[in-house]
C-alpha positions as CSV (number, residue, x, y, z in Angstrom):
1,M,2.4,9.4,1.7
2,K,4.1,9.7,-1.6
3,F,3.9,6.0,-2.3
4,R,0.3,6.2,-1.5
5,L,-0.4,9.1,-3.9
6,A,2.0,7.6,-6.5
7,C,0.0,4.2,-6.2
8,L,-3.3,6.0,-6.9
9,S,-1.7,7.9,-9.8
10,L,-0.4,4.6,-11.2
11,V,-3.9,3.1,-11.0
12,F,-5.3,5.8,-13.3
13,G,-2.3,5.8,-15.6
14,L,-2.0,2.0,-16.1
15,S,-5.7,1.1,-16.1
16,S,-6.0,2.3,-19.7
17,L,-3.0,0.2,-20.9
18,A,-4.9,-3.1,-20.8
19,F,-4.3,-4.3,-24.3
20,A,-3.1,-7.8,-23.7
21,K,-4.0,-10.7,-21.3
22,L,-3.1,-9.5,-18.0
23,P,-0.6,-7.0,-19.0
24,L,0.8,-6.4,-15.5
25,P,2.6,-8.5,-13.1
26,N,0.5,-10.0,-10.4
27,D,1.8,-7.7,-7.7
28,A,1.2,-4.6,-9.8
29,L,-2.4,-5.8,-10.4
30,G,-2.7,-6.3,-6.6
31,K,-1.6,-2.8,-5.8
32,I,-3.8,-1.3,-8.5
33,E,-6.9,-3.2,-7.5
34,A,-6.3,-2.4,-3.8
35,A,-6.1,1.3,-4.7
36,L,-9.3,1.0,-6.8
37,D,-11.1,-0.8,-4.0
38,H,-9.9,1.8,-1.5
39,C,-11.1,4.5,-3.9
40,A,-14.6,2.9,-4.0
41,R,-14.8,2.8,-0.2
42,V,-13.8,6.4,0.3
43,N,-15.7,7.8,-2.7
44,P,-18.9,5.6,-3.0
45,K,-20.4,7.8,-5.6
46,G,-17.4,6.9,-7.9
47,A,-17.6,3.1,-7.0
48,P,-19.1,2.1,-10.4
49,A,-16.3,3.9,-12.3
50,Y,-13.6,2.3,-10.1
51,Q,-15.2,-1.2,-10.7
52,E,-15.2,-0.4,-14.5
53,K,-11.5,0.3,-14.2
54,K,-10.8,-3.1,-12.7
55,K,-12.7,-4.6,-15.6
56,I,-10.6,-2.8,-18.1
57,L,-7.3,-4.0,-16.2
58,V,-8.2,-7.6,-16.9
59,Q,-10.0,-7.2,-20.3
60,G,-8.9,-9.8,-22.7
61,A,-7.8,-12.4,-20.0
62,S,-9.9,-15.4,-19.2
63,G,-11.8,-15.8,-16.0
64,E,-9.4,-18.5,-15.1
65,E,-6.4,-16.4,-15.7
66,V,-7.8,-13.6,-13.5
67,T,-8.6,-15.9,-10.7
68,K,-5.2,-17.5,-10.8
69,A,-3.5,-14.1,-10.8
70,R,-5.7,-12.9,-7.8
71,S,-5.0,-16.1,-6.0
72,S,-1.3,-15.7,-6.3
73,K,0.9,-14.9,-3.2
74,E,2.4,-11.9,-5.1
75,Y,-0.9,-10.4,-5.7
76,Q,-2.3,-11.1,-2.3
77,D,0.8,-9.7,-0.5
78,A,0.8,-6.5,-2.7
79,Y,-3.0,-6.0,-2.2
80,D,-2.7,-6.4,1.5
81,Q,0.3,-4.0,1.8
82,A,-1.3,-1.4,-0.5
83,T,-4.6,-1.7,1.5
84,A,-2.8,-1.2,4.8
85,E,-0.8,1.8,3.6
86,L,-3.7,3.4,2.1
87,G,-5.9,2.9,5.2
88,Q,-3.3,5.0,7.1
89,E,-4.1,8.0,4.9
90,P,-6.6,10.6,5.8
91,V,-9.9,9.6,4.3
92,E,-10.8,13.2,3.1
93,Q,-7.4,13.4,1.3
94,T,-7.6,10.0,-0.6
95,A,-11.3,10.7,-1.3
96,K,-10.2,14.0,-3.0
97,T,-7.4,12.3,-4.8
98,C,-9.7,9.4,-6.1
99,A,-12.4,11.8,-7.2
100,A,-9.9,14.0,-9.0
101,A,-8.5,11.0,-10.8
102,L,-11.9,10.1,-12.1
103,K,-12.4,13.8,-13.4
104,S,-9.1,13.6,-15.3
105,D,-10.1,10.6,-17.3
């Protein structure tokens, strides 16, 4: 559970650091985007804000670079792992965590 909450915290902490082309390794991008997608599922009212955070993460990178990163094995493995782990958490708890993170922005 600590990993899952840390992952969600990481999402909101790092998503504002997107200054350069894909400032994160592919695996980190996969984990963060998995957490954002999970948040959009468990907190549908906040879905547009989570999608905006995904855009901010890749801001400055070309569409080709983003596609290449998302197609990488590192990204896919990290995304799948994070999705599986977050899916094991109680929906109510992750929804609260996701909603609270949006309020703190």
